[in-house]
C-alpha positions in Angstrom: 54.7 -110.6 -17.4 51.1 -109.6 -17.7 50.5 -105.9 -18.5 47.9 -104.4 -16.2 46.1 -102.3 -18.8 46.3 -101.3 -22.4 47.7 -98.0 -21.3 51.0 -99.6 -20.5 51.3 -101.1 -24.0 50.6 -97.7 -25.5 53.3 -96.1 -23.4 55.8 -98.8 -24.2 55.0 -98.5 -27.9 55.3 -94.7 -27.8 58.7 -95.1 -26.1 59.8 -97.6 -28.8 58.6 -95.3 -31.6 60.5 -92.4 -30.1 63.7 -94.4 -29.9 63.2 -95.5 -33.5 62.6 -92.0 -34.7 65.9 -91.0 -33.0 67.7 -93.5 -35.1 66.0 -92.1 -38.2 67.7 -88.7 -37.7 68.9 -88.1 -41.2 72.6 -89.2 -41.2 73.9 -89.0 -44.7 76.3 -91.1 -46.7 78.5 -88.0 -47.0 78.4 -87.2 -43.3 77.0 -83.7 -43.6 73.8 -82.0 -44.7 72.8 -78.4 -45.2 70.1 -76.4 -46.7 71.6 -73.9 -49.2 68.3 -72.8 -50.7 65.6 -70.4 -49.4 63.5 -70.9 -52.5 60.1 -72.7 -52.2 60.3 -76.4 -52.6 59.7 -77.7 -56.1 56.7 -79.9 -56.7 57.6 -83.5 -56.0 55.7 -85.0 -58.9 57.1 -82.6 -61.5 60.6 -83.0 -60.1 60.3 -86.8 -60.3 59.3 -86.5 -64.0 62.4 -84.4 -64.6 64.6 -86.7 -62.7 63.5 -89.8 -64.6 64.1 -88.1 -67.9 67.6 -87.1 -66.7 68.4 -90.6 -65.5 67.1 -92.3 -68.6 69.0 -89.9 -70.9 72.2 -90.6 -68.9 71.7 -94.3 -69.3 71.1 -94.0 -73.0 74.2 -91.8 -73.6 76.7 -93.5 -71.4 78.3 -96.9 -71.4 79.9 -98.8 -68.5 82.9 -101.0 -67.9 83.0 -103.5 -65.1 86.3 -104.7 -63.5 86.6 -108.4 -62.7 89.4 -109.0 -60.3 88.4 -111.6 -57.6 89.8 -110.9 -54.1 91.1 -107.4 -55.0 89.5 -104.1 -53.8 88.7 -103.1 -57.4 86.7 -106.2 -58.2 83.3 -105.2 -59.6 84.3 -101.5 -59.9 82.3 -99.7 -62.5 83.3 -96.8 -64.8 80.8 -94.8 -66.6 81.8 -93.0 -69.8 79.9 -90.7 -72.2 79.6 -92.3 -75.6 81.4 -90.0 -78.1 79.8 -88.7 -81.2 79.8 -91.6 -83.7 80.9 -94.1 -81.0 79.8 -97.7 -81.2 79.8 -98.5 -77.5 76.6 -100.1 -76.2 74.8 -97.8 -73.8 73.8 -98.7 -70.2 70.2 -98.6 -71.4 70.8 -101.1 -74.3 73.3 -103.4 -72.8 72.0 -106.9 -71.8 74.9 -108.3 -69.8 73.3 -106.8 -66.7 69.6 -106.5 -67.3 68.0 -103.3 -66.1 65.7 -104.0 -63.2 63.3 -101.6 -61.4 62.1 -101.1 -57.9 58.8 -99.3 -57.5 58.0 -97.5 -54.3 55.3 -95.0 -53.3 56.2 -92.3 -50.8 53.8 -89.8 -49.2 55.4 -86.3 -49.5 53.5 -83.1 -48.8 50.5 -85.4 -48.2 50.6 -86.7 -51.8 51.5 -90.3 -52.8 54.4 -90.0 -55.1 55.2 -93.1 -57.2 59.0 -93.5 -57.7 61.0 -95.9 -59.9 64.5 -96.9 -59.1 66.6 -98.4 -61.9 69.2 -100.8 -60.7 71.7 -103.3 -62.2 72.8 -106.5 -60.5 76.4 -107.0 -61.5 76.4 -109.9 -59.1 73.7 -110.8 -56.5 76.1 -112.4 -54.0 76.6 -116.0 -53.1 78.2 -118.4 -50.6 77.5 -120.7 -47.8 76.7 -117.9 -45.4 75.3 -115.5 -48.0 72.3 -113.4 -46.8 70.3 -110.4 -47.7 69.6 -107.4 -45.4 66.2 -106.3 -44.5 65.5 -102.7 -45.2 66.1 -101.8 -41.6 69.3 -103.8 -41.1 72.9 -102.4 -41.1 75.2 -102.9 -44.1 79.0 -102.9 -44.6 79.5 -101.6 -48.0 82.1 -99.9 -50.3 80.6 -97.5 -52.7 81.0 -94.6 -55.1 78.4 -91.8 -55.4 77.9 -89.6 -58.3 75.3 -86.9 -59.0 73.9 -86.4 -62.5 73.7 -82.9 -63.9 73.5 -80.9 -67.2 76.8 -79.6 -68.5 76.6 -76.7 -71.0 79.2 -75.6 -73.4 79.2 -72.6 -75.7 81.3 -72.5 -78.8 80.7 -69.3 -80.8 77.0 -68.8 -80.9 76.2 -72.5 -80.4 75.4 -73.8 -76.9 75.2 -77.6 -76.3 73.9 -79.4 -73.3 75.0 -82.8 -72.1 73.8 -85.0 -69.3 76.9 -86.1 -67.3 77.8 -87.2 -63.8 80.4 -86.1 -61.2 81.7 -88.2 -58.3 81.1 -86.6 -54.8 82.2 -89.5 -52.5 83.9 -92.9 -52.5 84.5 -95.5 -49.8 86.9 -98.2 -50.8 87.7 -99.9 -47.4 84.7 -99.4 -45.2 85.3 -99.4 -41.4 81.7 -99.2 -40.2 78.2 -100.2 -40.9 75.4 -98.0 -42.2 72.0 -98.4 -40.7 69.5 -98.5 -43.6 67.0 -96.5 -41.5 69.5 -93.6 -41.4 70.5 -93.2 -45.0 68.6 -92.1 -48.1 65.5 -94.0 -49.0 67.0 -95.3 -52.2 69.6 -97.3 -50.4 67.0 -99.0 -48.1 65.0 -100.0 -51.1 67.8 -101.5 -53.2 70.2 -103.3 -50.7 67.6 -106.0 -49.8 67.9 -107.1 -53.5 71.5 -108.2 -52.9 73.4 -110.8 -50.8 76.7 -110.9 -49.0 79.5 -113.2 -50.1 82.5 -114.4 -48.1 85.7 -112.8 -46.8 89.1 -113.7 -45.3 91.6 -111.8 -43.2 95.1 -111.3 -44.6 98.4 -111.3 -42.7 98.8 -107.5 -43.3 95.5 -106.8 -41.6 93.5 -106.2 -44.7 90.4 -108.2 -45.7 89.7 -109.9 -49.0 86.1 -110.1 -50.1 84.8 -112.6 -52.6 81.4 -113.3 -54.3 79.8 -110.3 -52.7 76.7 -108.7 -54.1 77.6 -105.7 -56.3 75.3 -103.4 -58.2 74.4 -99.9 -59.5 71.4 -97.9 -58.5 70.0 -94.8 -60.2 68.0 -92.8 -57.6 65.7 -89.9 -58.3 66.2 -86.9 -56.0 62.9 -87.5 -54.2 64.4 -90.7 -52.7 67.7 -88.9 -52.0 68.3 -85.4 -50.8 65.7 -83.5 -52.9 66.0 -79.8 -52.2 69.0 -80.2 -49.8 72.5 -79.5 -51.0 75.0 -81.6 -49.0 78.5 -82.9 -49.3 79.0 -81.2 -52.6 75.8 -82.5 -54.1 73.6 -79.8 -55.6 69.9 -79.7 -54.7 67.5 -81.7 -56.8 70.2 -84.0 -58.0 69.5 -87.6 -59.2 72.2 -89.9 -57.9 74.2 -92.9 -59.0 75.7 -95.3 -56.5 77.8 -98.3 -57.5 78.2 -100.5 -54.5 79.4 -103.8 -53.0 77.6 -105.5 -50.1 80.3 -107.1 -47.9 78.4 -107.9 -44.6 75.3 -107.1 -42.7 74.2 -106.7 -39.0 70.7 -107.6 -38.0 68.7 -105.1 -35.9 66.0 -105.4 -33.4 64.2 -102.1 -33.7 61.8 -102.6 -30.7 64.1 -104.6 -28.5 61.7 -107.5 -28.1 64.2 -110.3 -28.7 63.0 -110.9 -32.3 65.2 -109.5 -35.1 63.4 -107.1 -37.3 63.9 -109.2 -40.4 62.2 -112.1 -38.6 59.2 -109.8 -38.2 58.8 -109.6 -41.9 55.8 -111.8 -42.2 54.9 -111.5 -45.8 54.8 -109.5 -49.0 51.1 -108.5 -49.0 47.7 -109.8 -48.1 47.9 -112.4 -50.9 51.3 -113.6 -49.8 51.2 -113.6 -45.9 53.9 -116.3 -45.6 56.4 -115.0 -48.1 58.7 -112.4 -46.5 59.9 -109.9 -49.0 62.8 -108.2 -47.1 60.8 -105.0 -46.3 59.0 -103.8 -43.2 57.2 -100.5 -43.1 54.9 -98.3 -41.1 51.9 -97.7 -43.3 49.3 -95.0 -43.3 46.4 -95.3 -40.8 43.7 -97.7 -42.1 46.0 -99.3 -44.7 46.3 -103.1 -44.2 49.8 -104.1 -43.2 50.6 -107.8 -43.4 53.6 -107.2 -41.0 51.2 -105.9 -38.3 49.8 -109.0 -36.6 47.4 -107.2 -34.3 46.4 -104.5 -36.8 47.0 -101.8 -34.2 48.8 -99.5 -36.7 52.2 -100.4 -35.2 54.1 -103.0 -37.3 55.6 -105.9 -35.5 59.2 -104.7 -35.8 58.2 -101.6 -33.7 55.6 -103.3 -31.5 56.5 -104.6 -28.0 53.3 -106.7 -28.0 52.9 -108.1 -31.5 49.6 -110.0 -31.0 47.9 -107.4 -28.8 47.2 -109.8 -25.9 48.8 -107.5 -23.3 51.7 -110.0 -22.8 55.0 -108.5 -24.1 56.6 -110.3 -27.0 59.9 -110.5 -24.9 58.1 -112.5 -22.2 56.3 -114.8 -24.6 59.5 -116.1 -26.3 61.0 -117.3 -23.0 60.9 -120.8 -21.5 59.8 -121.5 -17.9 63.3 -120.7 -16.7 63.0 -117.2 -18.2 65.5 -117.9 -21.0 64.6 -116.8 -24.6 64.2 -119.6 -27.1 66.2 -119.5 -30.4 63.8 -118.1 -33.0 63.3 -121.4 -34.8 62.4 -123.1 -31.5 59.8 -120.7 -30.2 56.8 -122.8 -29.5 53.7 -122.7 -31.7 50.1 -122.9 -30.7 47.2 -124.9 -32.1 43.6 -124.1 -31.9 42.6 -120.7 -33.2 46.2 -119.8 -33.6 46.6 -122.2 -36.6 50.1 -123.1 -35.6 51.5 -119.6 -35.3 54.4 -119.0 -32.9 52.9 -118.2 -29.6 54.0 -114.6 -29.4 51.9 -114.0 -32.6 48.8 -115.9 -31.2 46.7 -113.9 -28.7 45.1 -117.1 -27.4 48.4 -118.6 -26.3 50.8 -117.4 -23.6 53.8 -118.6 -21.7 
């Protein structure tokens, strides 16, 4: 259907953005959220430095044990334990069985770009015939355990000692619903795309056995978690640890244009335009976004007209009978379009 004027596209995109913002209402992994502090916010940059010191100290003073029990609910469970004085256990920081990996992400907070680092461990990436990774805006079915890191002090006589430790605040063993990665803490949406699903089978007693699923651990600074908010038993400004298992995913279509959002992940950056990286974002005004075909400031996964030709994407992916093509069969165009699918080529229409 031809749109009469650019005004209509703007209205439709505004509606789409409003709907997307509604889904971004901050639901938490612990189901509740409250502000318990009336104190001024701490500086994001300074808090991030503190958080990283806390996280790294924890990783250097604790060791972990991983359960291997295929098909059982405790498979890939992780236990963290403080290394006792004189202990010979290998710390999380020094162990090499699960190499420490990092995810770097910059977030604008209080109009300042804050560079964050998330440490994570791949206990198992996930594998199988139908194994797949979520995009950062998909939904995930996951079991997890959440812990917050804090400083414990103990006074014996006149001597006070401080130790960095963690405390569990929540655990989900048999998940019944999916989490939308646009509605949880930022740390989750940054790390889950690094993992894949496995396989699963139903049991006669109604339970489900999962195998070869992705499993990992993420260490999240408070700026990518709840920051100044205390919620679900988590104190404000707490770095978090999540051990998790990725069982299944559900694809989303954020703008309802008939193209899944993960399929609107065009590339990693300007140098890699044909290498999807599992992430789609809305970037600051004027910043080049490889996932924004028409460079109108609205990335394709939120844009009802991806190529800016005033024909809706939904109409351009249909055949002459008005039926949408499967994604892989959407026609491409030659000429100036260089073989792009026609909904991404402003010179080509249905």
